N, C-alpha and C positions, 0 to 999 in steps of 0.2 A: 107216894107218887113220884115218878121221875120228873114229870112236867105237870105243872098246874098253872093255868092262866085264869084270872078272874077280872072281869070288867076292864080288859086291856084295850087301850086305844093308842094309836101311833100316827103322827103326822110329821113329815119332814119339816125342819125349820124354815126352809125356803118357801114352802107351801103350807102354812099352818092351818089353813081352812079346808084342806083336802085330807080327809082321814083315809089312810091307806089300810089300816087294820082296826077292826072293831070286833073284839072277841069277848063274848059274855062269859063263857066258861068252856074250858077244854083241858082234858087231862090225858096223860099217857102213863100207864103203870110201869113199874120197874121191870126190866127185861122184856118189855113188849117191843115188837117190831112193827112199825107203822109206816104205811105208804101214804103220803099226802100229794094229791095231784091238783093241777090247775094250769091255766094258760100262762104263757110268758107275760110278765108285767102285771100279774094278778096279786102280787104281794108275798109270794113264796119266800124269796130271798130276804125280804124284810122280816118275816116271821122268824127265820133261822137266825138272823142277826140279833133279834131280841133274845132268843133262847140261849144264844152263845155269849150274850153280854156285850156284843160289839155295838149295839144300839140300846138306848134306855127308853122304856115306854113313856109316853106322854101322860098316861093315866093308868091306874090299876095295878094289879099284883102279878108279878112274874116269878114263879117259884120253880127252881130247877134243882133236882136232887135234894129237896128239902130246904134249899137256901133261897132267901128272897133277893133276887137280883136287883129289884127296883129300889132297895134300900142301900145298895152298895155304891161306892165311888167307882170311877172309871178304872182306877188302878186295882181295886179289889175284884172287879169283874174280870179284868185281864188275868189276874192270878188264878181266879177260880176256873176260868176257861183252860188255862195251861195245865192245871192239876187234874181236872175232872172231865173235860170234854174233848173228844176227838172230832176233827172236822175234815171232811173230804170235799175239796173245792172243785167247782166245775172246771176251772182253768188250772188245776193242779197246784199252782203257787209253789212249785219247787224252785230251788235256786239253780239255774242252768249250769253254772260252771262248777258246782259241787257234785261229787259222786253220790250214789244212793246212800252209802253209809254215813257220809257227812251230813246229808240232808236230814236223815233220821236222828243223828246225834244232836243236830241243832235244835230240833223240836224237843228233844228230851232236856236240853240245856235250860229251856225256859220254864220247866216245871221244877218246883221245889221238893218234889218227891225224892226219896233217897237215891242219890246219884250212883251209888254202888249197886243198885238193884238191877241196872241195865248194863250188860257187858257187850263187848264187841261180838261175842259169840251169839248173844241174844238177838242182836241186830241181823247178823248174817243168817241165823236160823229163820228169822221172820221173813227176810228177803227170799230165802229158798222156798218157804211156804207159798210164796206168790210167784214162783217160777222165775225169779231173777237169779240167773246163774252166776257163779263165781267170776266168770269172765267179764261180767258187767258191773261188779261191785265197785271197781275203781275208775270207771269211766264217767266223765261229766254227763249228767242226765240229759243234756241237750243232744247228745249223740245216740240216745236210746229211742226206741219207737214210742208212739203215743200210748200203746197198750202197756208197755213196760213202765212208762212214767205214771200211768194211772195206778198200776199195782203198787208202785213205790209210794204213791200218795196214800194208799190204804195202810201200808205198813207204817208210814210216818204217823198216821192218825191213831194207830193202835199201840204205839211204842210206850206211851205213858199209862197203859192199862186203864183207859177211860171208862167211867160208868155209863156215859152217854156218848153215842156216836152219831154225828149229824152228817148226812150226805146230800149235797146240793147239786142235782143234775149231773151225777158223776159219770154217767155212761154216754153223754151226748156226743163225744168225739170218737166213740169206739165202734168198730164194725160188729156184726151180729155175733160172730164167734168169740171175739174178745169181750163183748158185752155179756154173753152167757157165762163165760168163764169167770168174769169179774163178779157177777151176781152170785154165782155158786160159792166162790171163795169168800165173798163178803158175808153172806148169810151164815156160812159155817163158822167163820171167825166170830161173828156176833153171838152165835149160840154157844160156842165152846167157851167164850169168855164172859158169859152171862151179862152181855152188854145190852142196854136199851138202845134201839136203833130207830132213828127218825130219818126217813128217806123221802126226798122231795123231787118230783119230776113231772113233766107233762106227758111222758111216754107211758101210756096205759098198758103197753105190752109187758111192763115190768111188774104190774100189780099181782101177777100170778105167784110171785115169790112171797107174798105177804098174806097173813090172815086178817089183818085189819087195814082197811082202805078208807081214807077220809078225803072228801073233796074240800078244797080250801073254801069254795063258795058256800059250803054248809057251815063252816067254822066262822068265817069272816063276814060279818054283817055289812061291812063297808062295800065290799065287792067292786072296788074301783081300781083300775090300773094306775100305775105310777110311773 
């Protein structure tokens, strides 16, 4: 299994009596593409932060790609995320003053995978795949459009050839045409690279791209906003 949760509970330290997540059992198979939906404040981002190792469960077992995140130190989880998980953030988290190539190179720098495996040509080929033209390769990303920045964020998430790709509301700032292009490119990229894709959104119009659709309210017994 790419993801396996068992008896997982999480509460934020500042509100220890308020359980945000209570998941008895939930799994995602390798190379499966799963759409998880729920309202804002329902715990979606908390779930993703547990799966990526940015948060540690208060109780239970969190296994990702066969590795028990709940037994790892913060540093071990950070390294595991850099080496095995691609993350597309809602707010992009690109470094504004760096160009697309440098943003992607920086993401690769934090992985301990073979540094020689990714060349400048690999990066520019990936950018071209997402319709980032050569004229934009050396511009600060702050000068590029929202749609361009979003596509660069996908390229950055894919550069380390992750086994698991997590997308957190990645289309929320895109117009319909850019959103449709983004989804088509993302799904093709995940399929071509045999990547497990976990896509989280409140936008049910995106569910059509997925064969498996899970409501967070069905997974999470806590059902409380945070």
